[in-house]
C-alpha positions in Angstrom: -67.0 67.7 103.9 -69.1 68.4 101.0 -71.4 71.4 102.7 -67.9 72.9 103.5 -66.6 72.7 100.0 -69.8 73.9 98.7 -69.6 77.0 100.9 -66.1 77.5 100.3 -66.3 77.5 96.6 -69.7 80.3 97.1 -67.3 82.5 99.4 -64.5 82.3 97.2 -66.2 84.9 95.2 -68.0 87.5 97.2 -69.3 90.1 94.7 -71.0 86.4 92.8 -72.3 85.5 96.3 -73.9 88.7 97.0 -75.6 88.9 93.6 -76.7 85.4 94.0 -78.5 86.3 97.4 -79.6 89.6 96.3 -81.4 87.6 93.3 -83.1 85.3 95.7 -84.0 87.6 98.2 -85.7 89.5 95.3 -87.4 86.6 93.9 -88.8 86.0 97.8 -89.8 89.2 98.2 -91.8 89.2 94.7 -93.2 86.0 95.8 -93.8 87.6 99.0 -95.9 90.5 97.7 -97.8 88.8 95.2 -99.2 86.3 98.0 -100.2 89.0 100.0 -101.7 91.0 97.7 -103.5 88.2 97.0 -104.4 87.2 100.6 -105.4 90.7 100.8 -107.8 90.6 98.1 -109.8 87.8 99.4 -109.8 88.9 103.0 -111.1 92.4 102.6 -113.8 91.1 100.0 -115.5 89.4 102.4 -115.0 91.7 105.9 -118.4 92.7 105.1 -119.6 88.9 105.1 -117.8 87.7 108.2 -119.7 90.8 110.3 -123.2 89.7 109.5 -124.6 88.0 112.5 -126.6 85.0 110.7 -126.1 81.1 109.7 -127.8 80.8 106.5 -128.2 83.7 103.7 -130.9 84.6 101.1 -129.2 86.7 97.6 -130.5 86.6 94.2 -128.9 84.0 91.9 -128.2 87.2 89.7 -125.5 88.4 92.3 -122.3 88.2 90.9 -120.7 90.3 94.1 -121.3 92.2 96.9 -121.1 95.7 95.1 -123.1 94.6 92.3 -126.2 93.2 94.2 -129.1 92.2 92.4 -132.7 92.3 94.6 -135.0 89.6 95.3 -138.6 89.6 96.6 -138.7 90.2 100.4 -141.6 87.8 101.2 -138.8 85.0 100.8 -137.7 85.8 104.1 -141.1 85.4 105.8 -141.2 82.3 103.9 -138.2 81.1 105.3 -138.9 82.2 109.2 -141.7 79.5 108.8 -139.2 76.3 108.8 -138.5 75.0 111.6 -135.0 75.7 113.0 -135.2 79.2 111.9 -135.3 81.6 114.7 -135.5 85.0 113.1 -134.9 86.9 109.8 -133.4 90.1 108.6 -133.3 91.9 105.6 -130.3 94.2 104.1 -130.0 96.9 101.6 -127.1 97.3 99.9 -125.8 99.6 96.7 -123.2 102.4 96.0 -124.1 105.8 96.5 -122.3 109.0 95.4 -120.4 110.7 98.7 -119.7 113.8 98.5 -116.3 115.3 100.6 -117.3 117.9 102.9 -114.1 119.8 102.8 -113.4 119.6 98.7 -117.1 119.6 97.6 -115.5 116.1 95.3 -117.6 113.1 94.9 -116.7 109.7 95.7 -118.3 106.1 95.6 -119.6 104.7 98.9 -121.0 101.5 99.9 -123.7 102.3 101.5 -125.8 99.1 103.6 -129.3 99.5 105.4 -131.0 97.4 108.1 -133.4 97.2 110.7 -131.9 98.8 113.7 -134.1 96.7 115.9 -132.1 93.3 115.2 -128.7 92.5 115.4 -127.8 91.7 112.1 -123.8 93.4 111.8 -121.7 92.2 114.5 -119.5 95.0 115.3 -119.1 97.1 118.4 -119.8 100.5 116.4 -122.9 99.4 115.0 -124.6 98.0 118.4 -123.8 101.1 120.4 -125.0 103.5 118.0 -128.4 101.2 116.7 -130.8 104.0 118.2 -129.1 106.5 116.9 -129.7 105.8 113.1 -133.0 105.4 113.8 -133.3 108.9 113.6 -133.9 110.4 109.9 -130.8 111.1 107.7 -128.6 109.4 110.2 -125.6 107.3 108.9 -122.5 105.2 110.6 -119.2 106.2 108.9 -116.6 103.4 108.2 -113.3 105.0 110.1 -111.2 102.9 108.3 -112.3 104.2 105.0 -110.2 105.5 102.2 -108.7 109.4 103.3 -110.3 110.2 99.8 -113.4 110.8 101.7 -112.2 113.5 103.9 -111.0 113.7 107.7 -114.5 112.5 108.8 -113.2 110.3 111.5 -110.9 112.4 113.1 -113.2 115.7 112.9 -116.0 113.7 114.5 -113.8 112.3 117.5 -113.0 115.7 118.2 -116.3 116.5 118.9 -117.5 118.0 115.2 -120.7 118.2 113.8 -120.1 116.3 110.4 -122.8 116.8 107.8 -122.8 116.4 104.1 -124.7 114.8 100.9 -125.0 111.3 99.6 -126.7 111.0 96.3 -128.0 114.6 97.0 -129.6 113.4 100.1 -128.7 115.5 103.0 -127.3 113.5 106.1 -125.3 113.7 109.3 -122.8 111.4 110.8 -123.6 109.9 113.9 -121.6 107.3 115.1 -118.5 105.2 113.9 -117.3 101.7 113.1 -114.8 99.9 111.6 -114.8 97.9 108.7 -111.9 98.6 106.4 -111.6 98.8 102.6 -111.3 96.1 99.8 -110.6 96.1 96.3 -114.2 97.1 95.6 -115.0 99.1 98.4 -113.0 102.2 99.4 -115.5 103.1 102.3 -118.8 102.5 104.1 -121.7 103.9 105.6 -124.6 101.9 107.6 -128.0 103.3 108.4 -131.6 102.3 109.0 -133.3 100.7 106.2 -135.7 103.4 106.0 -132.5 106.1 105.9 -131.6 104.0 103.1 -134.6 104.3 101.2 -134.3 107.5 101.9 -131.0 108.0 100.1 -132.1 105.3 97.2 -135.6 106.9 96.5 -135.9 105.0 93.6 -135.8 101.7 95.5 -138.5 99.4 95.7 -138.9 98.9 99.5 -140.2 95.0 98.3 -136.9 93.8 97.0 -134.1 93.7 99.3 -130.0 92.4 98.4 -129.3 90.0 101.4 -131.5 88.1 104.0 -129.8 86.8 107.3 -131.1 84.1 108.8 -130.4 83.3 112.3 -131.0 79.4 113.4 -131.9 78.4 116.8 -129.1 76.9 119.5 -128.1 73.7 118.3 -130.0 73.7 114.6 -128.1 72.5 111.5 -127.1 75.1 108.6 -126.3 72.9 106.2 -129.7 70.9 106.7 -131.7 74.3 107.2 -130.1 75.3 103.6 -131.0 72.2 102.0 -134.5 72.5 103.3 -135.3 76.0 102.6 -133.1 75.5 98.8 -135.7 72.8 98.0 -138.9 74.4 98.9 -137.8 78.0 97.8 -138.4 79.6 94.1 -135.7 79.6 91.7 -135.4 83.5 92.2 -133.4 83.3 95.5 -130.0 81.0 96.3 -130.0 79.7 99.8 -126.2 79.8 101.2 -124.5 79.1 104.7 -122.2 81.5 105.5 -119.0 79.8 104.3 -121.0 79.2 101.0 -121.6 83.1 101.2 -118.0 83.5 101.9 -116.8 81.3 99.0 -119.3 82.6 96.3 -117.6 86.4 96.7 -113.9 85.1 96.8 -114.8 82.8 93.5 -115.7 86.0 91.8 -112.5 87.7 92.5 -110.1 84.7 92.2 -111.5 83.5 89.1 -114.0 86.0 87.5 -111.9 88.9 87.5 -108.6 89.3 85.9 -106.9 90.2 89.4 -106.8 86.8 90.8 -105.1 85.6 87.8 -102.8 88.7 88.0 -101.5 87.8 91.2 -100.7 83.8 90.7 -99.1 84.9 87.3 -96.7 86.9 89.8 -95.9 84.4 92.0 -94.7 82.1 88.5 -93.0 84.9 87.5 -91.2 85.3 90.6 -89.9 81.7 90.5 -88.8 82.2 87.3 -87.0 84.9 87.7 -85.5 83.6 90.7 -84.6 80.4 89.1 -82.5 82.1 86.0 -80.4 83.8 88.8 -79.3 80.9 90.9 -79.0 78.8 87.5 -77.0 81.3 85.9 -74.5 82.1 89.5 -75.0 78.4 90.0 -73.7 77.5 86.6 -70.6 80.1 86.2 -69.5 78.8 89.8 -69.4 75.0 88.5 -67.5 76.7 85.5 -65.3 78.1 86.9 -64.2 75.3 89.0 -64.6 72.4 86.3 -61.2 71.2 87.1 -61.4 70.6 90.8 -64.6 68.5 90.1 -63.0 67.0 87.2 -60.0 66.1 90.2 -62.4 64.8 92.5 -63.8 62.9 89.8 -60.3 61.7 88.8 -59.7 60.6 92.8 -62.9 58.6 93.1 -65.5 61.1 94.0 -68.4 59.9 92.4 -70.8 62.2 90.8 -73.6 61.6 93.3 -71.4 63.6 95.6 -70.6 66.3 93.3 -74.1 67.0 92.7 -74.8 67.1 96.0 -71.9 70.0 96.8 -74.2 71.7 93.9 -77.4 71.1 95.5 -75.9 72.3 98.9 -74.7 75.3 97.2 -78.1 76.1 95.6 -79.5 75.5 99.4 -77.0 77.6 100.8 -78.2 80.4 98.4 -81.7 79.5 99.7 -81.2 80.3 103.1 -78.9 83.3 102.8 -81.7 84.9 100.7 -84.7 84.0 102.2 -84.1 85.5 105.7 -83.3 89.3 104.3 -86.5 88.5 101.9 -88.7 88.3 104.9 -87.5 90.9 107.0 -87.9 93.0 103.8 -91.3 91.5 103.1 -92.4 92.5 106.3 -91.5 96.3 106.4 -93.3 96.5 103.0 -96.5 95.0 104.0 -96.8 97.5 106.7 -95.8 100.2 104.3 -98.6 99.1 102.2 -100.7 98.1 104.7 -100.9 101.6 105.7 -101.0 103.2 102.5 -104.0 100.9 101.4 -105.8 100.2 104.4 -105.4 96.6 103.0 -105.0 93.5 105.7 -101.3 92.7 104.5 -100.0 90.3 107.1 -97.2 87.5 106.9 -98.6 84.9 108.4 -96.2 81.6 109.7 -98.4 79.0 106.7 -97.6 81.5 104.0 -93.7 81.9 105.4 -93.3 78.1 105.1 -95.3 77.9 102.1 -92.9 80.9 100.6 -89.6 79.0 101.8 -91.0 75.7 100.1 -91.4 77.6 97.1 -87.5 79.0 97.2 -86.3 75.8 98.3 -87.8 74.2 95.1 -86.8 77.3 93.1 -83.2 77.0 94.1 -83.0 73.2 93.7 -84.4 73.5 90.2 -81.7 75.8 89.4 -78.9 73.2 91.0 -80.9 70.5 88.6 -79.8 72.1 85.9 -76.5 73.2 86.6 -75.6 70.1 86.9 -75.2 69.4 83.3 -72.1 70.9 83.2 -70.6 68.5 85.8 -71.5 65.3 84.2 -68.9 66.7 81.2 -66.1 67.1 83.7 -64.1 64.6 81.9 -60.9 64.1 83.9 -59.1 62.7 80.8 -60.4 65.9 78.5 -59.5 68.3 81.3 -56.0 67.5 81.6 
């Protein structure tokens, strides 16, 4: 009976009901978009890390994040190779370079990674298939998921055209494609051999590398190997497992930069906006039906029953606003992913989380609006 009463009161003013549903849907969309951008930030920032074929990694203690690497001595890899449980080691060079758009002549920063092609460093089909091709001088692989500002490189390459341009004033040839994707710090990427990397970055010292990839023997414990290496290595290198390496990158974007704070603040603002909208609707609805609530009190209905009616109204608004909010958010995710090449995806866990936040938001609004019912004294009203 309480649910029927709650619905009838809401449906009586249809325009007000539509405004309330739109307000809840807007809050849901805002929360979904902020969480989506935050998830895209963390997921895209570690695409490179996830595709490295290793269990333990060496980086400089001065390295803050992938795009701003600090080099360390290559000999640390050879020291690591002598530890029990270590099967092989590989050096990776990484840095930004100036890419020249072959069509427009404009330059744009692109991320370049170099490694020994004889070793399986990257777990990507495009890299493995073209590992021989990048051994030739000035040969590079291009990320086909890069931003379009670099030029229609992937499309022209698939059509069989020869792609030649300049990277940091060095003439290069695109000999293959791979797929990595963009992030908040990287708009596009090239992969090449370590020798070609040093040809592009002529001032780099070959003895200083950016990432050390350590592969372990089958059955070896990465945590135990990490601890053993860390105990014996000098303080000019950090030893990390793959989860540590990923967490190191995500921590930078989540806490060191303001981007993570901005997205979190956006979720909070969405909750505040939705709470205010729902509260105003419920408060106005209670005020309009104050005489009816007083009548129910006079008939013997308790405050708890009346409170339940208002809370049910809040939950009805939550459901009516959540459903269109999810579908609109899904559509906006698709538009954003197509425009930015970021991994925007609504997951089940995210949906349940937003649903829970919306329930809390509407219940808080209903709890605030309950104050008006407490003042519904039948003797005063009649």
